[in-house]
DSSP file (Angstrom, degrees, kcal/mol; ACC not computed):
  #  RESIDUE AA STRUCTURE BP1 BP2  ACC     N-H-->O    O-->H-N    N-H-->O    O-->H-N    TCO  KAPPA ALPHA  PHI   PSI    X-CA   Y-CA   Z-CA
    1    1 A X     >        0   0    0      0, 0.0     4,-1.5     0, 0.0     5,-0.1   0.000 360.0 360.0 360.0 156.3  -17.8   17.1   14.7
    2    2 A X  H  >  +     0   0    0      1,-0.2     4,-2.6     2,-0.2     3,-0.3   0.931 360.0  48.6 -65.3 -50.7  -15.1   19.8   14.8
    3    3 A X  H  > S+     0   0    0      1,-0.2     4,-2.2     2,-0.2    -1,-0.2   0.779 110.9  50.9 -68.9 -25.4  -12.1   17.5   15.1
    4    4 A X  H  > S+     0   0    0      2,-0.2     4,-1.6     1,-0.1    -1,-0.2   0.877 110.8  49.4 -77.3 -31.0  -13.4   15.3   12.2
    5    5 A X  H  X S+     0   0    0     -4,-1.5     4,-2.9    -3,-0.3    -2,-0.2   0.938 111.3  49.0 -66.3 -51.3  -13.8   18.4   10.0
    6    6 A X  H  X S+     0   0    0     -4,-2.6     4,-3.1     1,-0.2     5,-0.3   0.958 111.2  51.6 -64.5 -48.5  -10.3   19.6   10.8
    7    7 A X  H  X S+     0   0    0     -4,-2.2     4,-2.1     1,-0.2    -1,-0.2   0.884 109.6  47.6 -48.8 -42.7   -8.9   16.1   10.1
    8    8 A X  H  X S+     0   0    0     -4,-1.6     4,-2.8     2,-0.2    -1,-0.2   0.922 112.4  50.3 -68.7 -47.2  -10.6   16.0    6.8
    9    9 A X  H  X S+     0   0    0     -4,-2.9     4,-2.2     1,-0.2    -2,-0.2   0.918 112.5  47.1 -56.0 -45.0   -9.2   19.6    6.0
   10   10 A X  H  X S+     0   0    0     -4,-3.1     4,-2.4     2,-0.2    -1,-0.2   0.909 111.1  51.1 -60.7 -43.1   -5.7   18.4    7.0
   11   11 A X  H  X S+     0   0    0     -4,-2.1     4,-3.1    -5,-0.3    -1,-0.2   0.921 109.1  51.3 -57.8 -48.7   -6.1   15.4    4.9
   12   12 A X  H  X S+     0   0    0     -4,-2.8     4,-2.4     1,-0.2    -1,-0.2   0.910 109.7  50.1 -60.9 -42.0   -7.2   17.5    1.9
   13   13 A X  H  X S+     0   0    0     -4,-2.2     4,-1.4     2,-0.2    -2,-0.2   0.908 111.0  49.4 -65.5 -39.9   -4.1   19.8    2.4
   14   14 A X  H ><>S+     0   0    0     -4,-2.4     5,-2.3     2,-0.2     3,-1.1   0.969 110.8  49.4 -65.6 -54.4   -1.8   16.8    2.5
   15   15 A X  H ><5S+     0   0    0     -4,-3.1     3,-2.1     4,-0.3     5,-0.3   0.875 108.0  53.3 -44.8 -48.2   -3.4   15.4   -0.7
   16   16 A X  H 3<5S+     0   0    0     -4,-2.4    -1,-0.3     1,-0.3    -2,-0.2   0.810 108.6  50.7 -56.3 -34.4   -3.0   18.7   -2.5
   17   17 A X  T <<5S-     0   0    0     -4,-1.4    -1,-0.3    -3,-1.1    -2,-0.2   0.283 119.0-113.8 -89.0   7.8    0.7   18.5   -1.5
   18   18 A X  T < 5S+     0   0    0     -3,-2.1    -3,-0.2    -5,-0.1    -2,-0.1   0.826  93.1 107.7  61.2  37.3    0.8   15.0   -2.9
   19   19 A X     >< +     0   0    0     -5,-2.3     4,-2.6    -8,-0.2    -4,-0.3  -0.136  32.1 118.4-127.9  32.0    1.5   13.6    0.6
   20   20 A X  H  > S+     0   0    0     -6,-0.4     4,-2.4    -5,-0.3    -5,-0.2   0.935  76.4  50.9 -68.9 -39.6   -2.0   12.0    1.1
   21   21 A X  H  > S+     0   0    0      2,-0.2     4,-1.6     1,-0.2    -1,-0.2   0.862 111.3  50.1 -66.1 -33.9   -0.4    8.4    1.5
   22   22 A X  H  > S+     0   0    0      2,-0.2     4,-2.4     1,-0.2     3,-0.3   0.965 111.1  50.5 -51.0 -60.4    2.0   10.0    4.1
   23   23 A X  H  X S+     0   0    0     -4,-2.6     4,-2.0     1,-0.3    -2,-0.2   0.914 108.1  49.7 -47.0 -56.2   -1.0   11.5    5.9
   24   24 A X  H  < S+     0   0    0     -4,-2.4     4,-0.4     1,-0.2    -1,-0.3   0.862 112.2  48.2 -56.5 -40.0   -3.0    8.3    5.9
   25   25 A X  H  < S+     0   0    0     -4,-1.6    -1,-0.2    -3,-0.3     3,-0.2   0.870 121.8  34.3 -78.2 -31.2    0.1    6.3    7.5
   26   26 A X  H >< S+     0   0    0     -4,-2.4     3,-1.8    -3,-0.2     4,-0.4   0.524  88.5  97.8-102.5  -5.7    0.8    8.9   10.2
   27   27 A X  G >X S+     0   0    0     -4,-2.0     3,-1.7     1,-0.3     4,-0.6   0.830  78.5  60.6 -50.8 -39.0   -2.9   10.2   11.0
   28   28 A X  G 34>S+     0   0    0     -4,-0.4     5,-1.4     1,-0.3     3,-0.5   0.799  99.2  55.6 -60.1 -31.7   -3.1    7.9   14.0
   29   29 A X  G <45S+     0   0    0     -3,-1.8    -1,-0.3     1,-0.2    -2,-0.2   0.575  94.8  69.7 -81.7  -7.9   -0.2    9.6   15.7
   30   30 A X  T <45S+     0   0    0     -3,-1.7    -1,-0.2    -4,-0.4    -2,-0.2   0.822 105.0  36.5 -84.9 -26.6   -1.9   13.0   15.5
   31   31 A X  T  <5S-     0   0    0     -4,-0.6    -1,-0.2    -3,-0.5    -2,-0.2   0.426 109.0-112.1-101.3  -4.4   -4.6   12.3   18.0
   32   32 A X  T   5 +     0   0    0     -4,-0.4    -3,-0.2     1,-0.2     2,-0.1   0.736  50.4 174.5  73.1  21.6   -2.8   10.2   20.5
   33   33 A X      < -     0   0    0     -5,-1.4    -1,-0.2     1,-0.1    -2,-0.0  -0.388  32.5-114.3 -61.7 134.1   -4.7    7.1   19.7
   34   34 A X  S    S+     0   0    0     -2,-0.1     2,-0.2    -3,-0.1    -1,-0.1  -0.330  77.0  17.9 -70.7 158.0   -3.2    4.1   21.6
   35   35 A X  S    S+     0   0    0      1,-0.1    -3,-0.0    -3,-0.1     0, 0.0  -0.469  72.0 111.9  76.2-153.8   -1.6    1.3   19.8
   36   36 A X  S    S-     0   0    0     -2,-0.2    -1,-0.1     2,-0.0     2,-0.1  -0.126  74.2 -33.5  75.3 174.6   -0.4    1.5   16.2
   37   37 A X        -     0   0    0      1,-0.1     2,-0.1     2,-0.1     3,-0.0  -0.323  59.8-119.9 -69.3 149.9    3.1    1.4   14.8
   38   38 A X     >  -     0   0    0      1,-0.1     4,-3.0    -2,-0.1     5,-0.2  -0.483  33.6-104.1 -85.0 167.5    6.0    2.9   16.7
   39   39 A X  H  > S+     0   0    0      1,-0.2     4,-3.0     2,-0.2     5,-0.3   0.905 123.6  55.4 -61.8 -44.1    7.9    5.7   14.9
   40   40 A X  H  > S+     0   0    0      1,-0.2     4,-2.0     2,-0.2    -1,-0.2   0.918 108.5  46.1 -64.6 -34.3   10.8    3.1   14.2
   41   41 A X  H  > S+     0   0    0      2,-0.2     4,-2.2     1,-0.2    -2,-0.2   0.905 114.4  48.2 -74.3 -36.8    8.3    0.6   12.5
   42   42 A X  H  X S+     0   0    0     -4,-3.0     4,-2.2     2,-0.2    -2,-0.2   0.914 108.7  54.0 -70.5 -34.6    6.8    3.5   10.5
   43   43 A X  H  X>S+     0   0    0     -4,-3.0     5,-2.4     2,-0.2     4,-1.1   0.929 109.4  48.3 -57.1 -46.9   10.3    4.7    9.5
   44   44 A X  H ><5S+     0   0    0     -4,-2.0     3,-0.6    -5,-0.3    -1,-0.2   0.956 114.6  45.7 -63.0 -44.7   11.2    1.2    8.2
   45   45 A X  H 3<5S+     0   0    0     -4,-2.2    -1,-0.2     1,-0.2    -2,-0.2   0.856 116.2  44.8 -73.0 -25.8    7.9    1.0    6.2
   46   46 A X  H 3<5S-     0   0    0     -4,-2.2    -1,-0.2    -5,-0.2    -2,-0.2   0.505 109.1-123.7 -90.2  -4.7    8.3    4.5    4.9
   47   47 A X  T <<5S+     0   0    0     -4,-1.1     2,-0.3    -3,-0.6    -3,-0.2   0.920  75.5 102.8  63.8  48.0   12.0    4.0    4.0
   48   48 A X  S   <S-     0   0    0     -5,-2.4    -1,-0.3    -6,-0.1    -2,-0.1  -0.840  76.2 -78.8-144.9 178.1   13.1    6.9    6.1
   49   49 A X     >  -     0   0    0     -2,-0.3     4,-1.6     1,-0.1     5,-0.1  -0.437  31.6-121.7 -78.7 159.7   14.6    7.7    9.4
   50   50 A X  H  > S+     0   0    0      1,-0.2     4,-2.6     2,-0.2     5,-0.1   0.820 115.4  55.3 -66.2 -30.5   12.8    7.7   12.8
   51   51 A X  H  > S+     0   0    0      2,-0.2     4,-2.7     1,-0.2    -1,-0.2   0.914 105.3  50.4 -66.4 -39.1   13.8   11.3   13.2
   52   52 A X  H  > S+     0   0    0      2,-0.2     4,-1.8     1,-0.2    -1,-0.2   0.875 109.5  50.6 -67.6 -36.8   12.2   12.2    9.9
   53   53 A X  H  X S+     0   0    0     -4,-1.6     4,-2.9     2,-0.2     3,-0.4   0.975 111.0  51.2 -60.0 -53.7    8.9   10.4   11.0
   54   54 A X  H  X S+     0   0    0     -4,-2.6     4,-2.6     1,-0.2    -2,-0.2   0.901 111.4  47.0 -55.3 -44.8    9.0   12.4   14.3
   55   55 A X  H  X S+     0   0    0     -4,-2.7     4,-1.4     2,-0.2    -1,-0.2   0.824 111.6  49.1 -63.8 -35.3    9.4   15.7   12.5
   56   56 A X  H  X S+     0   0    0     -4,-1.8     4,-2.6    -3,-0.4     5,-0.2   0.908 112.5  48.3 -65.8 -50.4    6.7   15.0   10.0
   57   57 A X  H  X S+     0   0    0     -4,-2.9     4,-3.3     1,-0.2     5,-0.2   0.937 110.2  52.2 -61.9 -44.6    4.3   14.0   12.9
   58   58 A X  H  X S+     0   0    0     -4,-2.6     4,-1.9    -5,-0.2    -1,-0.2   0.856 110.3  47.0 -52.9 -40.2    5.2   17.1   14.8
   59   59 A X  H  X S+     0   0    0     -4,-1.4     4,-2.4     2,-0.2    -1,-0.2   0.900 112.3  51.6 -68.1 -41.2    4.5   19.4   11.7
   60   60 A X  H  X S+     0   0    0     -4,-2.6     4,-3.3     1,-0.2    -2,-0.2   0.945 110.7  47.4 -67.4 -46.7    1.2   17.6   11.2
   61   61 A X  H  X S+     0   0    0     -4,-3.3     4,-1.9    -5,-0.2    -1,-0.2   0.902 111.8  50.6 -60.2 -37.3    0.2   18.1   14.8
   62   62 A X  H  X S+     0   0    0     -4,-1.9     4,-1.8    -5,-0.2    -2,-0.2   0.924 111.9  45.1 -58.7 -48.5    1.1   21.7   14.7
   63   63 A X  H  X S+     0   0    0     -4,-2.4     4,-2.9     2,-0.2     5,-0.2   0.921 112.0  54.5 -65.8 -46.8   -0.9   22.3   11.5
   64   64 A X  H  X S+     0   0    0     -4,-3.3     4,-1.9     1,-0.2    -1,-0.2   0.891 109.5  47.6 -47.0 -45.2   -3.8   20.2   13.2
   65   65 A X  H  X S+     0   0    0     -4,-1.9     4,-2.1     2,-0.2    -1,-0.2   0.861 110.7  52.1 -73.1 -36.2   -3.7   22.5   16.2
   66   66 A X  H  X S+     0   0    0     -4,-1.8     4,-1.9     1,-0.2    -2,-0.2   0.913 111.8  46.5 -65.5 -44.6   -3.6   25.6   13.8
   67   67 A X  H  X S+     0   0    0     -4,-2.9     4,-2.5     2,-0.2    -2,-0.2   0.833 109.0  52.6 -65.9 -35.6   -6.7   24.4   12.1
   68   68 A X  H  X S+     0   0    0     -4,-1.9     4,-2.7    -5,-0.2     5,-0.2   0.936 109.9  49.8 -68.5 -46.3   -8.6   23.6   15.2
   69   69 A X  H  X S+     0   0    0     -4,-2.1     4,-2.6     1,-0.2    -2,-0.2   0.869 111.6  50.0 -59.8 -38.3   -7.9   27.1   16.5
   70   70 A X  H  X S+     0   0    0     -4,-1.9     4,-1.8     2,-0.2    -1,-0.2   0.941 110.1  48.0 -57.3 -49.7   -9.1   28.5   13.2
   71   71 A X  H  < S+     0   0    0     -4,-2.5     4,-0.3     1,-0.2    -2,-0.2   0.892 115.6  44.9 -64.1 -39.9  -12.3   26.5   13.2
   72   72 A X  H >< S+     0   0    0     -4,-2.7     3,-2.0     1,-0.2     4,-0.4   0.930 107.2  59.1 -68.6 -41.0  -13.0   27.5   16.8
   73   73 A X  H >< S+     0   0    0     -4,-2.6     3,-1.3     1,-0.3    -1,-0.2   0.827  97.9  61.1 -48.8 -40.1  -12.1   31.2   16.1
   74   74 A X  T 3< S+     0   0    0     -4,-1.8    -1,-0.3     1,-0.2    -2,-0.2   0.625 103.5  49.6 -69.3 -13.4  -14.8   31.3   13.5
   75   75 A X  T <  S+     0   0    0     -3,-2.0     2,-0.3    -4,-0.3    -1,-0.2   0.468 100.6  78.4 -96.3  -4.6  -17.5   30.5   16.0
   76   76 A X    <   -     0   0    0     -3,-1.3     3,-0.1    -4,-0.4     6,-0.0  -0.765  61.1-153.6-113.3 153.8  -16.5   33.1   18.6
   77   77 A X  S    S+     0   0    0     -2,-0.3     2,-0.5     1,-0.2    -1,-0.1   0.758  89.6  48.4 -85.6 -35.1  -17.1   36.9   18.7
   78   78 A X  S >  S-     0   0    0      1,-0.1     3,-2.0     0, 0.0    -1,-0.2  -0.946  70.7-151.6-118.3 113.9  -14.0   37.6   20.9
   79   79 A X  G >  S+     0   0    0     -2,-0.5     3,-2.1     1,-0.3     4,-0.3   0.808  94.0  70.2 -54.0 -33.1  -10.5   36.0   19.8
   80   80 A X  G 3  S+     0   0    0      1,-0.3     4,-0.3     2,-0.1    -1,-0.3   0.538  88.0  65.8 -75.0  -0.2   -9.4   36.0   23.3
   81   81 A X  G <> S+     0   0    0     -3,-2.0     4,-1.9     1,-0.1    -1,-0.3   0.557  75.5  91.4 -79.7 -17.6  -11.9   33.2   24.0
   82   82 A X  H <> S+     0   0    0     -3,-2.1     4,-2.0     1,-0.3     5,-0.2   0.864  82.1  48.7 -57.5 -50.8  -10.2   30.8   21.9
   83   83 A X  H  > S+     0   0    0     -4,-0.3     4,-2.7     1,-0.2    -1,-0.3   0.908 112.3  50.8 -63.4 -41.9   -7.9   29.2   24.5
   84   84 A X  H  > S+     0   0    0     -4,-0.3     4,-2.3     1,-0.2    -1,-0.2   0.910 109.5  49.6 -65.0 -36.7  -10.9   28.7   26.9
   85   85 A X  H  X S+     0   0    0     -4,-1.9     4,-2.1     2,-0.2    -1,-0.2   0.866 110.2  51.7 -71.1 -34.4  -13.0   27.0   24.2
   86   86 A X  H  X S+     0   0    0     -4,-2.0     4,-2.6     2,-0.2     5,-0.2   0.942 110.1  47.9 -60.2 -53.5  -10.1   24.7   23.3
   87   87 A X  H  X S+     0   0    0     -4,-2.7     4,-2.4     1,-0.2    -2,-0.2   0.891 112.6  49.0 -64.4 -36.0   -9.6   23.6   26.9
   88   88 A X  H  X S+     0   0    0     -4,-2.3     4,-2.1    -5,-0.2    -1,-0.2   0.899 111.6  51.1 -66.2 -36.3  -13.4   23.0   27.3
   89   89 A X  H  X S+     0   0    0     -4,-2.1     4,-1.0     1,-0.2    -2,-0.2   0.954 113.3  41.8 -61.3 -49.6  -13.4   21.0   24.0
   90   90 A X  H  X S+     0   0    0     -4,-2.6     4,-1.0     1,-0.2     3,-0.3   0.868 112.1  55.8 -74.1 -29.2  -10.6   18.7   25.0
   91   91 A X  H  < S+     0   0    0     -4,-2.4     3,-0.4     1,-0.3    -1,-0.2   0.865 106.3  53.0 -68.0 -29.5  -12.0   18.4   28.6
   92   92 A X  H  < S+     0   0    0     -4,-2.1    -1,-0.3     1,-0.2    -2,-0.2   0.726 104.8  53.7 -62.0 -28.4  -15.1   17.2   27.1
   93   93 A X  H  <        0   0    0     -4,-1.0    -1,-0.2    -3,-0.3    -2,-0.2   0.666 360.0 360.0 -83.3 -16.8  -13.4   14.6   25.1
   94   94 A X     <        0   0    0     -4,-1.0    -1,-0.2    -3,-0.4    -2,-0.1   0.456 360.0 360.0 -73.0 360.0  -11.7   13.1   28.2
């Protein structure tokens, strides 16, 4: 599935940047899965601030979105169709 491939690609990027463990800790916050640790709990576990956790999750989400767009763009003939394809993808996931 597309989102799984993107998650693997993002994980590989993080591993290459020596941030694989951080990715594994935060990955559940990228897709909005319910439950899991709060940012405050994650910050304590990672020995950092809650703000730093929020910034890192934000950056990972942004990169995740970039990778989704790139994967979808590779399947289309016209780049202007990307946003429609993304809407359809996420509508199908609801």
